[in-house]
N, C-alpha and C positions, 0 to 999 in steps of 0.2 A: 651787452645787456643780456641777462638770462631770460629765455623765452617764458612767457606765461604758460602755465600748465592748466589744461582743462580736462576734467573727467566727467562732469555732470552733463547729462543729456538735456537738462533744462537750462543750461547756460545760455544767456541771451545771444552770444555769438553763434552758438550751435543752431539756435532757432533761426537766426538771420541767414545763415548759410543754406539752410533748407529752403527758406523763402526764395532765395535767389535762383532757384531752379525754374521759377516762373517768370514770364516775361515782364509783367507789370512791375513787380518789385525791382527787377533788374533795371528797367528803364527809369523808374523813379529815383533809384540810387545812383544811376549812371555807371554801374559796374557790371561785371560778369565773372563767372567761375572758370578756372582753368585747372583741370585735374590731370595729373600724370607727369612723370619725369620728363619725357620727351617734349611734351607740350610746354611745360614751364621752362625748360632749357631753351626752347626756341623763342619763347617770349623774352627771356633775358638776353638772348643773342641779338634780338632786334630792339633792345633797350626799352621794352615796354615797362613802365614804372609800376611794378606790382605793389599793391598797397599792403596786402597781408599774405602771409604764407603759413599754412597749417600743415603740420607733419606728425606722423605717428610711426615711430621706429618699429613697432610690432608688425607693421604691414610692409616694411621695406623689402624689396625684391633683389637688390644688388648691393654694391659697395660704394656707389658714387653719390648717394643722397646727401651725405654730410657736406661735400664740396658744393653741391647745388644750393643747399640751405645757406651756407656761408656767402655764396655769391648773391643770393636774394637779399640777405641781411645787409651786405655791403652796398647794394643798390637802393636801399632805403625801405625794404619791406619790413613790416612788423611781424615778429615770429610768435607762433603759438604751438605748443606741443600738446597733442591730443592722445588720450588713451585709445586702445584698440576699438572699444565700443563706441566712443565718441566719434572717432573717424568713420566708423561704419555708418553712423547716423547721417553724416554729411556727404559721404561719397555717393556719386551717381553712377559709378562703374560697378559691374558685377564683381570684378576682381581688382580692387583698388591696390595701389602701390604706395599709399601712405603720404601722398603729396597733393595738396590742393591750394590754389592761390586765388586771390581776388584782384582783378585788374580793372582799370578804368575803360569804359567804352570810348570810342572815338567816332568822329564824323568826318568824312572826306567827300569833297565835291568833285564833279567831273573836271573842273578847271584846275583842281589840285594835282591831277595826274601829270606826271612827267613822262611823255611818250617819245620813243625813238622816231626816226624819219619814216620807218615802215612799221607801224604798230600792228600788233597781233592781240586782239581782244576777244574776250568771251562775254556774251550777254545772256543772262538767264532770266526768264519771266515766270513769276508766280510759283516758284518751287515750294512745294508743300512740306516735304519730309526733311527734317534736319540732317539725317544721315546722307541723303542724296546731295544736299547742298554742301556738306563737308567733303564728300567724295569728289564732287565737281571742283571744289577749290583745290583739292590735292592734285587732281588731274591737270588743272590749269597751270599749277606750279610745275608739274613734271613736263608739260608741253612747252613751257617757257612763255606763257601769256604775259603780256605787260600789265594787264589788269583784268579784273572780273567786275562786271556791272550787273547788279541785281535789281531787276525792274519789278515794281509792284509786288514786293515780297509777301508771302504768306507766313513763312517762318523767318525769324530774325537771325542776323549774322552771329549774335552773341548767345544763341542757344547752346547749352553745354554739349549737346550731341553734335552740333556743327563743329565746335572746337575739337571734340574727340575724333570725329570722322575725318577731319582735315589733317589730323596728326600734328596740329600746331602751325600749319602753313598759312592759316588765317593771319598770322603775324608777318608773313613775308610777301604774300601776294596782295598788291594794292586792290582794295575793294571799295566800290561806290554803290550806294543805294539810291535809286531814283525812280521817277515815273516814266513810262514808255515814250510818251510824246516828247518829253524833254531830252531823253537819251537819243532818240532818233534824230532830232534837230541838231544835237551836238555832234553826232557822228557825221551827219551830212556837212556840217560846217567844217569839220576836220578832213572831209573828203575820204572817209573810211567806208569802204564797201561793206554791205551787210549781206550775209548768206544765212538764210533761214532754213531750218530742217523741218520737213513735214512729209508724211507718207504719201500725200497727194501730189508731190512734185514729179515732174517728168524727168528732170536731170538727175543722174546719179551723183552722189557726193564725190566719188572718185574721179568723175569726168569734169568736174567743175574746176576752174582756175582759183586756187586758194592762196595765191601769192599776192604780194602787194599789201597796202594798208587794208586790214581785214578785221571784221567783227563777225564771229560765228554766233548765231542767235538760237537758243534752245528754249523750248516751252515747258509747261507744267506736266506733272506726271499723268494727270487724269485727262486733261483736255488738249495738251500740246500747245502750240503757239496760238495766240489770240488772232482774231481777224485783222487787228491793227497791224501786227507784224507781217502777217501773210500778204497783206495788200501793199505794204510800204517797203518791204525788204527788196534789195536789188536782185537777189537770185534765190529762188527756192530750190532745195535739193532734197534727195531722199536716200536712205540707206536701204539697199535691196533686202527683201524678206522672202526666203524660200519656203518657209514652213507655214504652219497654221496661224502663228502669232502675227498680228499686224503691226506691232510696235515693240520697241525695246525699252527697258528701264532708262530713264533720262540720263542717269549718270553713265551708264554703259554707252548710250548713243553719243554722249558728249565726248567720251574717251575716243571712240572710233573716229569721229569727225575731226577732233583736234589733231590726232596723230596722222591723219591723212594730210592735213595742212602742214604739219611738221615735216612730213616726207617731201612734200612739194617744195616747201620753203628751204629745205636743206640743200636742194639742187642749186 
């Protein structure tokens, strides 16, 4: 089937793609945007059923786009070819590469997770910035976490900038969204120990035992972990700070803590 060509910036599909940058229209439609060659390729690798694929050859950066477009078409995506100006209207990246897909949202419950005998989880609470959440997902993937649990979210998993910052690993790292009390009860039922990061802790993260069934718990950018997690976590730990700053960016702190656990668990 020949892709439909769109040139008008007033086309209803162009207007809808612009609307999907906002959370309410995304949630109402049950879809989200995936922009970029790498991100769309990873979605297809994980057999995410892309509904639509928009492409603009004038923006292509390489030579592999045609194969990706054909792969999306074969997987059932409806294709649309856009002019350069039309794609610039719908792209949310500063430097688009001419590929944008619409994918269905999904919901996963805690009991849907398939965990190994010694699970390694990351729990994040009330993360505000999409870029931080995406970077955290990317770090969890690199560290080999079995799942990321997002508690009491401020930003949603399907924000375009979460997808972008995660470089598409949103499609490969199992993610669950839940409220803190239910997550803690589930972790205790599974006998998974919780390690909470806070500057007020006495124990250094590098001195803590991060082996065995483990969930590392990270708090929001502005306030850190809530009193709920600080009171109920099994062990509070801190990252030492030698300078004037009293805390690190949450994504940076997550990377440091995760890879200390990776180091210990590798032994």
